[in-house]
LUMVEX-310318 format. One record per residue (C-alpha): residue number from 0; z, y, x. Coordinates in Angstrom, 1 decimal, padded with zeros to 4 digits. Layout:
BEGIN
(NUM (Z Y X)),
...
This chain:
BEGIN
(0 (000.1 000.0 000.2)),
(1 (000.8 002.4 002.8)),
(2 (-002.5 001.8 004.5)),
(3 (-004.3 002.5 001.2)),
(4 (-002.4 005.8 000.7)),
(5 (-003.1 006.8 004.4)),
(6 (-006.9 005.8 003.6)),
(7 (-006.9 008.1 000.7)),
(8 (-005.3 010.8 002.5)),
(9 (-007.7 010.5 005.5)),
(10 (-010.7 010.7 002.8)),
(11 (-009.1 013.6 000.9)),
(12 (-008.9 015.5 004.5)),
(13 (-012.3 014.8 005.6)),
(14 (-013.7 016.1 002.0)),
(15 (-011.9 019.4 002.3)),
(16 (-013.1 019.7 005.8)),
(17 (-016.5 019.2 004.5)),
(18 (-016.2 021.8 001.7)),
(19 (-014.3 024.3 004.2)),
(20 (-017.6 023.8 006.5)),
(21 (-020.1 024.6 003.6)),
(22 (-018.1 027.7 002.7)),
(23 (-018.1 028.9 005.8)),
(24 (-022.0 028.8 006.5)),
(25 (-022.2 030.7 003.1)),
(26 (-019.5 032.8 003.3)),
(27 (-021.3 035.7 005.2)),
(28 (-023.9 036.1 002.3)),
(29 (-021.7 036.9 -000.9)),
(30 (-021.1 039.2 -003.9)),
(31 (-018.8 041.7 -002.5)),
(32 (-018.2 044.0 -005.7)),
(33 (-019.9 044.4 -009.2)),
(34 (-019.3 046.4 -012.1)),
(35 (-018.9 045.2 -015.7)),
(36 (-021.0 042.0 -015.4)),
(37 (-023.4 040.1 -013.0)),
(38 (-024.8 036.8 -013.1)),
(39 (-025.9 034.1 -010.8)),
(40 (-028.7 031.6 -011.7)),
(41 (-028.2 028.4 -009.4)),
(42 (-030.2 025.4 -010.0)),
(43 (-030.8 026.1 -013.5)),
(44 (-027.5 026.9 -014.4)),
(45 (-026.1 030.2 -015.2)),
(46 (-022.9 031.2 -013.6)),
(47 (-020.5 034.3 -014.2)),
(48 (-020.5 036.2 -010.9)),
(49 (-017.0 036.5 -009.3)),
(50 (-015.6 038.9 -006.0)),
(51 (-016.5 037.2 -002.8)),
(52 (-018.5 034.8 -004.4)),
(53 (-020.7 032.9 -001.8)),
(54 (-024.5 033.1 -002.4)),
(55 (-026.9 030.2 -001.5)),
(56 (-030.6 030.3 -000.6)),
(57 (-032.4 029.9 -004.1)),
(58 (-029.7 031.5 -006.0)),
(59 (-031.2 034.5 -008.4)),
(60 (-028.5 037.3 -009.0)),
(61 (-029.0 039.3 -012.4)),
(62 (-027.5 042.3 -013.4)),
(63 (-027.3 043.5 -017.1)),
(64 (-027.7 047.0 -018.6)),
(65 (-025.0 049.8 -017.0)),
(66 (-024.2 047.4 -014.4)),
(67 (-024.8 046.8 -010.6)),
(68 (-023.9 044.0 -007.9)),
(69 (-023.2 044.7 -004.2)),
(70 (-024.5 041.7 -001.7)),
(71 (-023.5 041.5 001.9)),
(72 (-025.7 039.7 004.3)),
(73 (-023.8 038.7 007.8)),
(74 (-022.6 041.6 009.4)),
(75 (-025.9 043.6 009.4)),
(76 (-027.0 044.3 005.7)),
(77 (-025.6 045.3 002.3)),
(78 (-027.7 045.2 -001.2)),
(79 (-026.9 046.8 -004.2)),
(80 (-028.9 045.5 -007.2)),
(81 (-028.8 048.2 -009.9)),
(82 (-028.6 047.9 -013.5)),
(83 (-031.1 045.4 -015.4)),
(84 (-032.1 043.8 -012.0)),
(85 (-033.0 040.3 -011.3)),
(86 (-033.4 039.3 -007.3)),
(87 (-034.0 035.9 -005.9)),
(88 (-032.5 035.0 -002.6)),
(89 (-035.7 033.1 -001.0)),
(90 (-034.2 032.9 002.7)),
(91 (-030.8 033.8 004.0)),
(92 (-030.2 033.2 007.6)),
(93 (-028.5 035.1 010.1)),
(94 (-031.9 036.2 011.7)),
(95 (-034.1 035.9 008.5)),
(96 (-033.4 037.4 004.7)),
(97 (-036.1 037.4 002.3)),
(98 (-035.2 039.0 -001.0)),
(99 (-037.5 038.6 -004.0)),
(100 (-037.1 041.5 -006.2)),
(101 (-038.3 040.5 -009.7)),
(102 (-037.2 043.3 -011.8)),
(103 (-034.9 046.6 -011.6)),
(104 (-034.1 048.2 -008.3)),
(105 (-032.6 047.5 -005.0)),
(106 (-030.5 050.0 -002.5)),
(107 (-030.6 048.5 001.1)),
(108 (-028.6 049.6 004.1)),
(109 (-029.3 047.8 007.2)),
(110 (-027.6 047.9 010.7)),
(111 (-030.0 047.4 013.9)),
(112 (-032.0 044.1 013.6)),
(113 (-032.2 042.1 016.9)),
(114 (-035.1 040.6 018.2)),
(115 (-036.4 037.9 016.4)),
(116 (-034.7 039.0 013.3)),
(117 (-036.4 039.8 009.9)),
(118 (-035.1 041.5 006.8)),
(119 (-038.0 041.6 003.6)),
(120 (-037.8 042.8 000.3)),
(121 (-040.7 041.5 -001.8)),
(122 (-041.8 042.9 -005.1)),
(123 (-044.4 041.9 -007.5)),
(124 (-046.9 044.2 -005.4)),
(125 (-045.3 044.6 -002.0)),
(126 (-043.5 043.5 000.8)),
(127 (-041.2 045.6 002.4)),
(128 (-039.8 044.8 005.9)),
(129 (-037.4 046.7 008.0)),
(130 (-038.4 047.4 011.9)),
(131 (-036.5 045.9 014.8)),
(132 (-034.0 047.7 016.5)),
(133 (-033.4 050.6 014.1)),
(134 (-030.9 051.3 011.2)),
(135 (-032.5 051.3 007.9)),
(136 (-031.8 052.7 004.6)),
(137 (-034.3 052.4 001.9)),
(138 (-034.9 051.8 -001.9)),
(139 (-037.2 049.4 -003.8)),
(140 (-037.7 049.8 -007.5)),
(141 (-039.9 048.1 -010.1)),
(142 (-040.6 050.7 -013.1)),
(143 (-040.0 048.9 -016.2)),
(144 (-042.2 050.4 -018.3)),
(145 (-045.5 050.1 -016.4)),
(146 (-044.5 047.8 -013.4)),
(147 (-045.3 050.4 -010.6)),
(148 (-043.5 049.9 -007.5)),
(149 (-041.6 052.5 -005.4)),
(150 (-040.5 052.3 -001.9)),
(151 (-038.2 055.4 -000.8)),
(152 (-036.9 055.8 002.4)),
(153 (-033.7 057.7 003.8)),
(154 (-033.7 056.1 007.3)),
(155 (-036.8 054.4 008.8)),
(156 (-039.7 053.6 009.1)),
(157 (-040.3 050.5 007.2)),
(158 (-043.7 048.8 007.0)),
(159 (-044.9 048.2 003.3)),
(160 (-047.3 045.6 003.1)),
(161 (-049.8 045.1 000.0)),
(162 (-050.1 041.6 -001.1)),
(163 (-053.4 042.0 -002.5)),
(164 (-054.7 042.9 000.9)),
(165 (-053.9 042.7 004.6)),
(166 (-053.0 046.4 004.7)),
(167 (-049.7 047.7 005.6)),
(168 (-048.2 051.5 005.4)),
(169 (-045.5 052.8 007.8)),
(170 (-042.9 054.9 005.3)),
(171 (-041.0 057.3 007.3)),
(172 (-037.8 058.9 007.0)),
(173 (-037.6 060.8 003.5)),
(174 (-040.8 059.3 002.5)),
(175 (-041.9 057.3 -000.4)),
(176 (-044.7 054.9 -001.4)),
(177 (-045.7 054.0 -004.8)),
(178 (-048.1 051.3 -005.7)),
(179 (-049.9 050.6 -008.8)),
(180 (-051.7 047.3 -009.5)),
(181 (-055.4 047.3 -009.1)),
(182 (-055.3 050.8 -007.2)),
(183 (-056.5 051.6 -003.6)),
(184 (-053.7 051.7 -001.1)),
(185 (-051.8 054.8 -001.4)),
(186 (-050.6 057.2 001.1)),
(187 (-047.0 057.8 001.9)),
(188 (-045.5 061.2 000.6)),
(189 (-042.5 063.1 000.6)),
(190 (-039.4 062.1 -001.6)),
(191 (-039.2 063.5 -004.7)),
(192 (-035.8 064.9 -006.2)),
(193 (-035.0 061.9 -008.3)),
(194 (-035.8 059.5 -005.2)),
(195 (-033.8 062.1 -002.6)),
(196 (-030.7 061.5 -005.1)),
(197 (-030.9 057.8 -005.2)),
(198 (-031.6 057.3 -001.3)),
(199 (-028.5 059.1 -000.8)),
(200 (-026.3 056.3 -002.2)),
(201 (-027.7 053.9 000.2)),
(202 (-025.3 055.4 003.0)),
(203 (-022.3 054.2 001.0)),
(204 (-023.3 050.4 000.7)),
(205 (-020.7 048.3 002.3)),
(206 (-021.7 046.2 005.3)),
(207 (-019.5 043.3 006.8)),
(208 (-017.9 044.3 010.0)),
């Protein structure tokens, strides 16, 4: 009997150790904060978000009307999903983050990326990629009424690739790029008053230290 109990205890400790290992691998990507209600869709199941909830590759985070969710990625990036947004975590590793923004908008605050690192925010029409070696602060929005994509930059530059072509546009500090389906590749322009107010919020997006 004592041997059986000892074996059961060993199995329990091993399983707890495995669970801790899984948590430690994912604890660097988590929901740091949210307001009202946020949801996580994982393997076709919808879960109510909680503070410090670890996130996994393939998760989709959703916010509702008048809510937001702050996500942190390792020690170099923070992302705020604003109200009525939906974003899939396509890739999440310390050197490679790829987010697919399906609706709504995302504010991004990134410290300097090291060589070999990549941080991408995808939208239905564009891929916004942070350059290496610089701090980046930008906003990507999918306008609900017409699907136009806006990328506005506080600190850059960021490279915006157009998915329908091989073209890319460098968007510099305090510039914005608006992309419409079926149109020619636009030039970056100066941010307008609304965009300027929004991108100012990026400085306050939390990053793990």
